[in-house]
C-alpha positions in Angstrom: -17.0 11.2 -23.4 -13.2 11.3 -22.1 -10.2 11.7 -24.4 -9.3 8.2 -23.2 -12.5 6.9 -25.0 -11.9 9.0 -28.1 -8.9 7.6 -29.0 -9.7 4.0 -28.8 -8.1 3.1 -32.1 -4.7 3.8 -30.2 -4.8 0.5 -28.8 -3.8 -0.4 -25.1 0.0 0.2 -25.3 -0.2 3.5 -26.9 -3.1 4.8 -24.3 -1.1 4.2 -21.3 0.6 7.4 -21.4 -2.6 9.3 -22.6 -4.2 7.6 -19.6 -1.9 9.4 -17.0 -2.6 12.8 -18.6 -6.3 12.8 -19.3 -7.1 10.9 -16.3 -5.2 13.6 -13.8 -7.1 16.8 -15.4 -10.4 15.1 -14.4 -10.9 17.1 -11.4 -14.6 17.3 -11.8 -15.3 13.7 -11.2 -16.8 11.2 -8.6 -16.3 7.5 -8.4 -19.9 7.2 -7.4 -23.4 7.2 -8.8 -22.7 4.9 -12.0 -25.9 3.4 -13.2 -27.1 -0.1 -13.0 -26.7 -1.7 -16.3 -27.4 -5.4 -15.6 -29.7 -6.8 -18.1 -33.4 -7.7 -16.1 -32.1 -6.2 -12.8 -35.3 -6.6 -10.7 -33.8 -4.9 -7.2 -34.1 -1.6 -6.0 -30.6 -0.2 -6.2 -30.2 2.8 -8.5 -26.5 2.3 -8.5 -24.2 0.0 -9.4 -20.8 0.8 -7.3 -19.9 -1.6 -4.5 -16.6 -1.9 -2.7 -17.6 -1.9 1.0 -15.7 -5.2 1.4 -12.3 -3.4 0.8 -13.6 -0.5 2.8 -13.9 -2.7 5.9 -10.5 -4.4 5.3 -9.0 -0.9 5.4 -10.5 -0.3 8.5 -9.5 -3.9 9.8 -5.5 -3.0 8.7 -6.2 0.6 10.6 -7.2 -1.2 13.6 -4.6 -3.8 13.8 -1.8 -1.5 13.3 -3.0 0.2 16.2 -3.4 -3.2 18.3 0.4 -4.4 17.5 1.6 -2.1 20.2 -1.0 -3.7 22.9 0.0 -7.1 23.4 -3.0 -9.3 22.9 -2.6 -11.7 20.5 -6.0 -12.8 20.4 -7.1 -9.3 19.7 -4.7 -9.0 16.7 -5.7 -12.0 15.4 -9.3 -11.5 15.6 -8.8 -8.6 13.1 -6.4 -10.3 11.1 -8.3 -13.8 10.6 -11.9 -13.3 12.4 -14.9 -12.5 10.9 -17.1 -11.1 13.7 -19.0 -8.1 12.6 -19.5 -6.8 15.9 -15.6 -5.8 16.1 -15.1 -2.3 17.4 -13.6 0.0 14.8 -10.3 1.0 16.6 -8.9 3.3 13.8 -10.0 5.6 12.3 -12.4 6.5 15.0 -13.9 9.9 15.9 -11.0 11.9 16.8 -12.2 15.8 18.0 -14.5 17.1 15.5 -13.6 14.6 13.1 -16.6 12.5 13.8 -17.0 9.0 11.7 -20.1 7.2 11.2 -19.7 3.8 11.6 -18.4 2.0 15.1 -18.2 -1.6 14.1 -16.9 -3.3 11.1 -19.8 -4.9 10.3 -21.6 -1.5 9.8 -19.3 -1.1 6.6 -19.6 -5.1 5.5 -20.3 -8.2 6.6 -18.0 -11.3 7.4 -14.8 -9.6 5.9 -11.2 -10.4 7.4 -7.6 -9.6 6.1 -5.9 -13.0 6.0 -8.1 -14.4 3.1 -7.3 -12.0 0.8 -3.4 -11.9 1.9 -0.6 -12.7 -0.7 -0.4 -16.8 -1.0 3.1 -16.6 -2.8 6.6 -17.2 -1.0 8.0 -14.2 0.7 11.5 -14.5 -0.3 12.7 -11.7 1.7 12.0 -13.4 4.9 13.6 -16.7 6.6 12.4 -19.8 5.4 9.9 -18.0 2.8 6.2 -17.9 4.4 3.2 -17.0 2.5 1.9 -13.6 3.0 -0.5 -14.6 5.9 1.9 -17.0 7.5 4.3 -14.0 7.7 1.5 -11.6 9.0 0.8 -14.6 12.1 4.1 -14.9 12.8 4.7 -10.9 13.4 1.2 -11.0 15.4 2.8 -13.6 17.7 5.9 -12.0 18.1 4.3 -8.5 18.9 2.5 -10.0 21.5 5.6 -11.1 23.0 7.3 -7.7 22.7 7.1 -4.4 25.1 4.9 -2.2 23.2 5.2 -4.2 20.1 8.8 -3.2 19.6 11.7 -5.8 19.6 14.7 -3.6 20.7 16.9 -6.7 20.7 16.9 -7.7 17.6 15.5 -4.3 15.9 11.7 -5.0 15.0 9.1 -2.6 15.1 5.8 -5.2 14.6 3.2 -2.4 14.2 5.2 -1.1 10.9 6.2 -4.3 9.5 2.8 -5.6 9.7 1.0 -2.4 8.4 3.4 -1.6 5.4 3.5 -5.2 4.4 -0.6 -5.7 4.3 -0.3 -2.7 2.1 1.5 -4.6 -0.3 0.0 -8.0 0.2 -3.4 -7.2 0.7 -4.1 -3.7 -1.0 -1.6 -3.9 -3.9 -1.6 -7.5 -4.6 -5.3 -7.7 -4.5 -6.0 -5.1 -7.2 -3.1 -5.3 -9.4 -2.4 -8.9 -9.6 -6.1 -9.8 -9.5 -9.0 -7.4 -10.3 -7.0 -5.5 -12.9 -5.2 -8.3 -14.1 -6.9 -11.8 -15.2 -10.3 -10.5 -14.0 -10.2 -8.2 -17.0 -9.9 -11.2 -19.5 -13.0 -12.1 -21.8 -13.8 -14.9 -19.7 -13.6 -13.9 -16.3 -16.3 -11.8 -14.6 -18.1 -11.0 -17.7 -19.8 -7.7 -18.4 -22.6 -9.2 -20.0 -23.6 -11.2 -16.3 -24.4 -10.0 -12.8 -21.3 -10.3 -10.5 -23.5 -13.0 -8.9 -27.4 -13.7 -8.8 -29.4 -10.7 -7.9 -26.8 -8.4 -8.1 -26.8 -4.7 -9.2 -23.5 -5.0 -10.9 -21.7 -7.0 -13.7 -18.7 -9.0 -13.0 -16.5 -6.2 -15.1 -17.9 -3.6 -12.7 -17.7 -5.1 -9.3 -14.1 -6.0 -10.2 -13.3 -2.8 -11.0 -14.9 -1.4 -8.0 -13.1 -3.6 -5.5 -9.6 -2.8 -7.0 -10.6 0.7 -6.4 -11.5 0.3 -2.4 -8.4 -1.1 -2.1 -6.6 1.8 -3.1 -8.2 3.6 -0.1 -9.0 6.9 -1.9 -12.4 9.0 -0.8 -14.6 8.8 -3.6 -14.3 12.3 -4.1 -10.5 12.5 -4.3 -10.8 14.3 -8.0 -12.5 17.4 -6.2 -9.7 17.4 -3.3 -5.8 18.3 -3.3 -3.4 16.1 -2.2 -3.1 18.0 0.6 -6.7 17.6 1.2 -6.6 13.7 1.0 -3.6 13.8 3.2 -5.4 15.8 5.9 -8.3 13.4 6.0 -6.2 10.7 6.6 -4.6 12.5 9.6 -7.9 13.6 10.9 -7.3 17.0 11.7 -10.3 19.3 12.8 -9.6 21.3 9.6 -9.9 18.2 7.3 -13.5 17.0 8.7 -15.3 19.5 6.1 -13.2 18.3 3.4 -14.1 14.6 4.2 -17.7 15.2 4.6 -18.5 15.4 1.2 -22.4 14.5 1.5 -22.8 17.3 4.4 -24.4 14.8 7.0 -21.9 15.9 9.9 -20.2 12.7 9.7 -17.0 10.8 7.9 -18.4 7.9 6.1 -15.8 5.3 6.3 -16.9 3.9 3.5 -16.3 6.2 1.0 -15.2 9.5 2.6 -12.2 8.4 4.3 -8.5 8.2 3.1 -6.5 5.0 3.7 -2.8 3.7 3.1 -1.9 3.4 -0.5 -4.1 6.6 -1.3 -2.3 8.4 1.9 1.1 7.6 0.8 0.6 8.6 -2.9 -0.9 12.3 -1.7 2.0 12.4 0.4 4.7 12.2 -1.8 2.3 14.1 -4.4 2.1 17.3 -1.9 5.9 16.9 -1.3 7.0 16.4 -5.0 6.7 20.6 -6.2 4.6 19.6 -9.2 6.8 16.3 -10.5 4.2 13.8 -9.7 0.5 13.4 -9.4 0.3 9.8 -8.7 -3.0 10.1 -6.6 -5.0 12.1 -9.3 -3.6 9.7 -12.0 -4.6 6.6 -10.2 -8.2 7.9 -9.2 -8.9 9.4 -12.5 -8.0 6.2 -14.2 -10.4 4.4 -12.3 -13.0 6.7 -12.8 -12.5 6.7 -16.5 -12.2 2.9 -16.4 -15.6 2.8 -14.6 -17.4 5.3 -17.1 -16.1 3.0 -19.7 -17.9 0.0 -18.1 -21.2 2.0 -17.5 -21.0 3.1 -21.3 -20.9 -0.7 -22.3 -24.7 -1.0 -20.9 -24.4 -4.2 -19.7 -23.4 -6.0 -22.9 -20.1 -7.9 -23.1 -16.7 -5.8 -23.8 -15.1 -5.7 -27.1 -11.4 -6.1 -27.8 -11.1 -2.6 -28.3 -12.9 -1.7 -24.9 -11.3 -4.3 -22.9 -7.8 -3.1 -24.5 -8.9 0.6 -23.2 -9.6 -0.9 -19.9 -6.5 -2.6 -19.7 -4.6 0.7 -20.7 -6.3 2.4 -17.5 -5.4 -0.9 -15.2 -1.6 -0.5 -16.8 -1.4 3.2 -15.6 -2.9 2.5 -12.2 -0.5 -0.3 -11.5 2.8 1.6 -13.0 1.9 4.6 -10.6 0.8 2.2 -7.6 4.5 0.4 -8.2 6.1 3.9 -8.1 4.4 4.8 -4.7 5.6 2.0 -3.1 9.1 2.4 -4.8 9.1 5.8 -3.5 8.3 4.7 0.0 11.2 2.1 0.1 13.7 5.0 -1.2 12.4 7.4 1.5 12.7 5.2 4.4 16.0 3.7 3.4 17.0 7.5 3.8 15.5 7.7 6.9 17.9 4.4 8.2 20.6 6.0 6.4 20.4 9.2 8.3 19.7 7.3 11.4 22.9 5.2 11.4 25.1 8.0 11.0 23.5 9.5 14.0 24.1 6.3 15.8 27.8 5.9 14.5 28.3 9.0 15.8 26.7 8.6 19.5 28.6 5.2 19.9 31.9 6.6 18.9 31.5 9.4 21.5 30.1 6.4 24.1 26.7 8.5 24.5 23.0 7.3 25.2 21.8 5.4 22.0 18.1 5.1 23.3 16.3 7.9 21.3 17.9 7.4 17.8 17.9 3.7 17.9 13.9 3.7 18.7 13.7 6.2 15.5 15.9 3.6 13.7 14.0 0.4 14.3 10.7 2.2 13.4 12.4 3.2 10.0 13.9 0.1 9.2 10.4 -1.4 9.7 8.9 0.9 7.6 11.7 0.2 4.7 11.4 -3.7 5.5 7.5 -3.8 5.2 7.4 -1.4 2.0 10.3 -3.3 0.3 8.4 -6.6 0.8 5.0 -5.0 -0.4 7.0 -4.1 -3.4 7.4 -7.6 -4.4 3.6 -8.7 -3.9 2.4 -7.1 -7.4 2.0 -9.0 -10.5 5.5 -8.6 -11.9 8.0 -10.7 -11.0 11.0 -8.2 -10.0 13.4 -11.1 -10.4 17.5 -9.4 -9.9 16.0 -6.4 -8.4 14.2 -8.2 -5.4 16.9 -10.2 -5.0 19.4 -7.1 -4.4 16.9 -5.4 -2.6 16.4 -8.4 0.1 20.1 -8.6 0.2 21.2 -5.4 1.1 18.0 -5.0 3.6 18.6 -8.2 5.2 16.2 -9.9 7.4 17.3 -7.4 10.4 18.8 -4.3 10.8 22.0 -4.0 11.8 22.3 -3.5 15.4 24.7 -1.3 17.3 26.7 -3.9 18.6 27.0 -5.4 15.1 24.8 -8.4 15.4 22.1 -8.9 12.7 19.4 -11.7 12.5 20.2 -14.0 9.6 17.8 -16.8 10.0 14.9 -18.3 12.0 15.0 -21.6 13.8 12.3 -24.3 13.9 10.8 -22.8 17.0 10.4 -19.3 15.6 13.3 -18.0 17.6 15.7 -15.2 15.7 19.3 -16.7 14.9 21.9 -13.8 14.8 25.0 -13.5 13.1 28.0 -10.8 13.0 26.8 -8.1 10.7 28.8 -6.1 8.6 30.3 -2.3 10.2 27.7 0.4 10.4 29.3 2.2 7.5 28.7 -0.6 5.4 25.2 -0.8 6.1 24.8 2.8 5.5 26.2 2.1 2.0 23.7 -0.6 1.5 20.8 2.0 2.1 22.0 4.3 -0.5 22.5 1.7 -3.0 18.6 1.0 -2.1 18.0 4.1 -3.0 19.7 4.1 -6.0 18.0 0.7 -6.8 14.7 2.4 -7.1 15.8 5.2 -8.9 17.5 3.4 -11.7 14.8 0.6 -11.6 11.4 2.6 -11.4 12.2 6.1 -12.5 10.6 7.7 -9.5 10.6 11.4 -9.1 10.0 12.4 -5.6 13.0 10.9 -3.9 12.5 12.1 -0.1 15.2 11.9 1.9 17.9 11.6 -1.1 21.2 10.9 -0.1 22.7 9.2 -3.0 24.9 12.1 -3.4 27.2 10.7 -0.3 27.4 7.2 -1.8 30.6 7.8 -3.9 32.3 9.5 -0.7 31.2 6.6 1.4 32.3 3.9 -0.9 35.6 5.5 -1.0 36.1 5.6 2.4 34.9 1.7 2.6 37.3 1.0 0.0 37.6 -1.9 -2.4 37.3 -4.4 0.7 33.6 -3.6 1.7 31.1 -6.0 0.1 28.6 -4.5 -2.3 25.3 -5.9 -0.9 24.5 -8.7 1.8 25.6 -11.7 0.0 
């Protein structure tokens, strides 16, 4: 029994901090093998873990990102909205010695798509406030019309926008604002009944599994370092043995692969000099929460047990939100550095193409993650308003134009932008906002030390934000 289970008397609020510590130390655990607890189960399953649908959607996401640079709207739509089980897995696919087990989406799970699980609320950081699914469909159409999926005139890298946004609008939203939120209430997905007729898992067990699946970590992540988990996503030859936990000579894309959210958590941990353990804290809390459900032996959860489960969920949500905030911070720093290079080249009448390509890519990552951060259970309020205004609807381009709206035909409307130096200051203020609001610790590409000097150079006449 874990430390968390022995401290139930502290209640949910007091357990959140404990959860982050004890779970991270549970490096001998695997998210697998939990027993069948459903009363009267008559099937042949020997364990109750099931999150294949989420693994299939992670594969659909990776494949869609790859397609975004190909210009095929029908193919992108098939991977976003379609449910054909025969869709080929375009990514992650076998790469050198890194051999994957499945070749089609249906081999992982049947009848799955991304669109049906994409955030249905309004995206206020984009013109006309579309829903999450509407925004991705808009970007798919634009990617198909752009050369290589990149619009160099307006500054959009659609593969980056689509990918980073879906990591929030599907993965993060589904997990923290659904399965780890209302599904934990007593009247939702009860633990004393199967999730559906004949299922080998209870309502609460399956809801918890689905949240874990959306995080995208290998089931044996607690046996791996952050470097290992990161390398699995990169599919290096050396990482194959790390991924192939069951030793069957293939990487199972259901249980042994690393996907987006876990990849970024591992990425920040590996560069944090020990300051963070996002990956292992999140996975550890998932495992401890699942053990709590197994220990309930198919009975309805008591209020104390649900309080413990909610403490694990709160720790997961807090760390996952920090990972997204770290990503916003990182790419705001990248954009700031790119702008500095562009400014020098423009002033010298030099060639901007290479740096502009980096800038557009990094801005797409920044914008995608900033919108992803806003799709959780928590209304970010003023933080979201400031974030959206400082980043804007599009990047400031070298000719000092910027997308400010979209007309009824879907065409971008551009206006005169602020000077490049002022937009650089906005990027530093985005970094400061992330640090002040979310208490992030890794702070990759930290350039906030330049803020005072840059603000002084701009003078009091410079606007603080894009408002």
